[in-house]
N, CA, C and O atoms as a MOPAC input file, in Angstrom:
PM7 MOZYME 1SCF
protein

 N     78.48400 1   103.12200 1    78.39600 1
 C     79.54100 1   103.77000 1    79.15200 1
 C     79.58600 1   103.26300 1    80.59400 1
 O     80.66300 1   103.10900 1    81.16900 1
 N     78.42600 1   103.00800 1    81.16800 1
 C     78.38200 1   102.53200 1    82.54400 1
 C     79.06800 1   101.17100 1    82.68200 1
 O     79.72400 1   100.91300 1    83.69100 1
 N     78.92400 1   100.29900 1    81.68000 1
 C     79.56800 1    98.98700 1    81.70700 1
 C     81.08900 1    99.15300 1    81.75000 1
 O     81.77800 1    98.44900 1    82.48900 1
 N     81.59600 1   100.07900 1    80.96000 1
 C     83.03600 1   100.32700 1    80.93600 1
 C     83.56000 1   100.79500 1    82.28100 1
 O     84.64100 1   100.39100 1    82.70700 1
 N     82.79500 1   101.64800 1    82.95100 1
 C     83.21400 1   102.12700 1    84.26200 1
 C     83.18200 1   101.01000 1    85.29500 1
 O     84.02800 1   100.96100 1    86.18800 1
 N     82.20700 1   100.11600 1    85.17500 1
 C     82.14100 1    98.97100 1    86.08000 1
 C     83.37600 1    98.10000 1    85.92100 1
 O     83.99400 1    97.68900 1    86.90300 1
 N     83.72800 1    97.82400 1    84.66900 1
 C     84.90700 1    96.99900 1    84.41400 1
 C     86.17700 1    97.68700 1    84.90400 1
 O     87.07300 1    97.04000 1    85.44700 1
 N     86.24700 1    98.97100 1    84.71400 1
 C     87.40000 1    99.73200 1    85.19000 1
 C     87.49900 1    99.64600 1    86.71100 1
 O     88.58600 1    99.45100 1    87.25500 1
 N     86.36900 1    99.79000 1    87.39400 1
 C     86.36800 1    99.68900 1    88.85200 1
 C     86.81300 1    98.30400 1    89.30300 1
 O     87.63000 1    98.18200 1    90.21500 1
 N     86.28100 1    97.25300 1    88.66900 1
 C     86.66100 1    95.89000 1    89.04600 1
 C     88.14500 1    95.64800 1    88.80200 1
 O     88.82000 1    95.03700 1    89.63100 1
 N     88.64800 1    96.11700 1    87.68500 1
 C     90.07400 1    95.95300 1    87.39100 1
 C     90.91600 1    96.69800 1    88.42800 1
 O     91.92100 1    96.17900 1    88.91300 1
 N     90.49900 1    97.90800 1    88.75900 1
 C     91.20400 1    98.71000 1    89.75000 1
 C     91.20300 1    98.00600 1    91.11000 1
 O     92.23000 1    97.96000 1    91.78700 1
 N     90.06200 1    97.46200 1    91.50500 1
 C     89.95200 1    96.76000 1    92.78700 1
 C     90.82200 1    95.50900 1    92.80100 1
 O     91.45900 1    95.21100 1    93.81100 1
 N     90.85700 1    94.78300 1    91.70300 1
 C     91.67800 1    93.57100 1    91.62600 1
 C     93.15700 1    93.92100 1    91.72400 1
 O     93.91300 1    93.25400 1    92.43000 1
 N     93.56300 1    94.95900 1    91.02000 1
 C     94.97200 1    95.37600 1    91.07300 1
 C     95.35600 1    95.77200 1    92.49300 1
 O     96.42600 1    95.39400 1    92.97000 1
 N     94.50000 1    96.52600 1    93.17500 1
 C     94.80200 1    96.92100 1    94.55000 1
 C     94.84000 1    95.71200 1    95.48300 1
 O     95.69300 1    95.64300 1    96.36800 1
 N     93.93200 1    94.76400 1    95.29700 1
 C     93.92800 1    93.56400 1    96.13300 1
 C     95.21400 1    92.77000 1    95.92800 1
 O     95.81300 1    92.28900 1    96.89000 1
 N     95.63300 1    92.63400 1    94.67900 1
 C     96.88100 1    91.92300 1    94.39800 1
 C     98.07900 1    92.66000 1    94.98800 1
 O     98.98500 1    92.04000 1    95.54400 1
 N     98.08000 1    93.96300 1    94.86600 1
 C     99.17900 1    94.75800 1    95.40800 1
 C     99.25100 1    94.63300 1    96.93100 1
 O    100.33400 1    94.45600 1    97.48900 1
 N     98.11600 1    94.72200 1    97.59500 1
 C     98.09900 1    94.57600 1    99.05100 1
 C     98.53600 1    93.17700 1    99.47300 1
 O     99.27800 1    93.02200 1   100.44200 1
 N     98.07800 1    92.16200 1    98.74800 1
 C     98.51300 1    90.80000 1    99.03600 1
 C    100.01400 1    90.64700 1    98.89500 1
 O    100.65300 1    89.98300 1    99.71200 1
 N    100.58100 1    91.25600 1    97.86300 1
 C    102.02200 1    91.19400 1    97.64100 1
 C    102.78200 1    91.90000 1    98.75900 1
 O    103.80200 1    91.39800 1    99.23100 1
 N    102.29400 1    93.05300 1    99.17800 1
 C    102.95200 1    93.79900 1   100.25300 1
 C    102.90100 1    93.00500 1   101.55700 1
 O    103.90000 1    92.93800 1   102.27400 1
 N    101.76200 1    92.40700 1   101.87500 1
 C    101.66600 1    91.59000 1   103.08700 1
 C    102.57300 1    90.37400 1   103.00100 1
 O    103.16600 1    89.97300 1   104.00200 1
 N    102.68800 1    89.78100 1   101.81300 1
 C    103.59000 1    88.65100 1   101.61400 1
 C    105.03900 1    89.06900 1   101.86500 1
 O    105.79000 1    88.34900 1   102.52400 1
 N    105.42600 1    90.22000 1   101.34600 1
 C    106.78700 1    90.71700 1   101.57000 1
 C    107.03500 1    90.99600 1   103.05000 1
 O    108.11200 1    90.69700 1   103.56500 1
 N    106.06100 1    91.55800 1   103.72700 1
 C    106.20800 1    91.85200 1   105.15300 1
 C    106.38100 1    90.56100 1   105.95200 1
 O    107.20000 1    90.49900 1   106.86900 1
 N    105.60800 1    89.53500 1   105.60300 1
 C    105.71800 1    88.25400 1   106.29500 1
 C    107.09400 1    87.62500 1   106.06700 1
 O    107.70900 1    87.10700 1   107.00000 1
 N    107.57300 1    87.67500 1   104.81800 1
 C    108.90100 1    87.13000 1   104.51100 1
 C    109.99300 1    87.89400 1   105.24900 1
 O    110.94200 1    87.29500 1   105.75600 1
 N    109.85800 1    89.21400 1   105.30700 1
 C    110.85100 1    90.02800 1   105.99300 1
 C    110.89000 1    89.68000 1   107.47700 1
 O    111.96600 1    89.60500 1   108.07100 1
 N    109.72700 1    89.46800 1   108.07500 1
 C    109.65200 1    89.08300 1   109.49100 1
 C    110.31300 1    87.73100 1   109.70800 1
 O    111.04700 1    87.55200 1   110.67900 1
 N    110.06200 1    86.77400 1   108.81500 1
 C    110.67700 1    85.45700 1   108.93500 1
 C    112.19600 1    85.55300 1   108.82700 1
 O    112.91700 1    84.89800 1   109.58000 1
 N    112.67900 1    86.36500 1   107.89600 1
 C    114.12300 1    86.53200 1   107.73900 1
 C    114.73900 1    87.21400 1   108.95800 1
 O    115.82900 1    86.84100 1   109.39000 1
 N    114.05500 1    88.20100 1   109.51100 1
 C    114.55800 1    88.87700 1   110.70700 1
 C    114.62900 1    87.89800 1   111.88000 1
 O    115.59700 1    87.91100 1   112.64000 1
 N    113.61700 1    87.05900 1   112.02800 1
 C    113.62200 1    86.05400 1   113.09400 1
 C    114.75500 1    85.05600 1   112.89400 1
 O    115.44400 1    84.69000 1   113.84500 1
 N    114.94300 1    84.61700 1   111.65000 1
 C    116.01400 1    83.66300 1   111.35800 1
 C    117.38000 1    84.29100 1   111.63000 1
 O    118.26400 1    83.63300 1   112.17900 1
 N    117.55800 1    85.53900 1   111.25500 1
 C    118.81700 1    86.23400 1   111.51100 1
 C    119.07400 1    86.35100 1   113.00400 1
 O    120.20200 1    86.15800 1   113.45800 1
 N    118.04500 1    86.66400 1   113.76400 1
 C    118.18700 1    86.76400 1   115.21800 1
 C    118.59300 1    85.41800 1   115.81000 1
 O    119.45400 1    85.36100 1   116.68800 1
 N    117.97800 1    84.33500 1   115.33700 1
 C    118.34000 1    82.99800 1   115.81500 1
 C    119.77900 1    82.66000 1   115.46600 1
 O    120.48700 1    82.06300 1   116.27700 1
 N    120.22000 1    83.03100 1   114.27300 1
 C    121.60400 1    82.77200 1   113.87700 1
 C    122.58300 1    83.57500 1   114.72800 1
 O    123.64400 1    83.07300 1   115.10100 1
 N    122.22700 1    84.81700 1   115.03400 1
 C    123.09000 1    85.63100 1   115.89400 1
 C    123.21000 1    85.00900 1   117.28300 1
 O    124.29900 1    84.95600 1   117.85400 1
 N    122.09000 1    84.54000 1   117.82100 1
 C    122.11900 1    83.89400 1   119.13700 1
 C    122.95300 1    82.62400 1   119.08800 1
 O    123.73800 1    82.35500 1   119.99800 1
 N    122.78500 1    81.84800 1   118.03100 1
 C    123.53300 1    80.60200 1   117.86900 1
 C    125.02700 1    80.88800 1   117.74900 1
 O    125.83700 1    80.17900 1   118.34700 1
 N    125.40000 1    81.89800 1   116.99700 1
 C    126.80900 1    82.25500 1   116.83300 1
 C    127.38000 1    82.77000 1   118.15300 1
 O    128.54800 1    82.52400 1   118.45400 1
 N    126.58700 1    83.46900 1   118.93100 1
 C    127.03900 1    83.97600 1   120.22400 1
 C    127.32000 1    82.85500 1   121.19700 1
 O    128.26400 1    82.94600 1   121.98100 1
 N    126.53500 1    81.81200 1   121.16800 1
 C    126.75000 1    80.66600 1   122.05400 1
 C    128.00900 1    79.90300 1   121.66600 1
 O    128.71200 1    79.39100 1   122.53700 1
 N    128.29800 1    79.82400 1   120.39700 1
 C    129.48100 1    79.08900 1   119.94000 1
 C    130.77200 1    79.79400 1   120.32900 1
 O    131.77800 1    79.14300 1   120.61000 1
 N    130.74500 1    81.11300 1   120.34600 1
 C    131.97200 1    81.85600 1   120.64600 1
 C    132.27900 1    81.87000 1   122.14000 1
 O    133.38500 1    82.24200 1   122.53300 1
 N    131.32400 1    81.47400 1   122.97800 1
 C    131.54600 1    81.46600 1   124.43500 1
 C    132.41000 1    80.31800 1   124.86800 1
 O    132.69000 1    80.17000 1   126.05800 1

């Protein structure tokens, strides 16, 4: 029974690590998109002047 609990813990830890990695990846992509959007807004503002 102890072996099963160990495997369950390892699986649980791996799933959480993957989930956290995915969330950080999404946050990084969102930041990049926000920066790109800001640059495009600035670029469009200069063209209209």
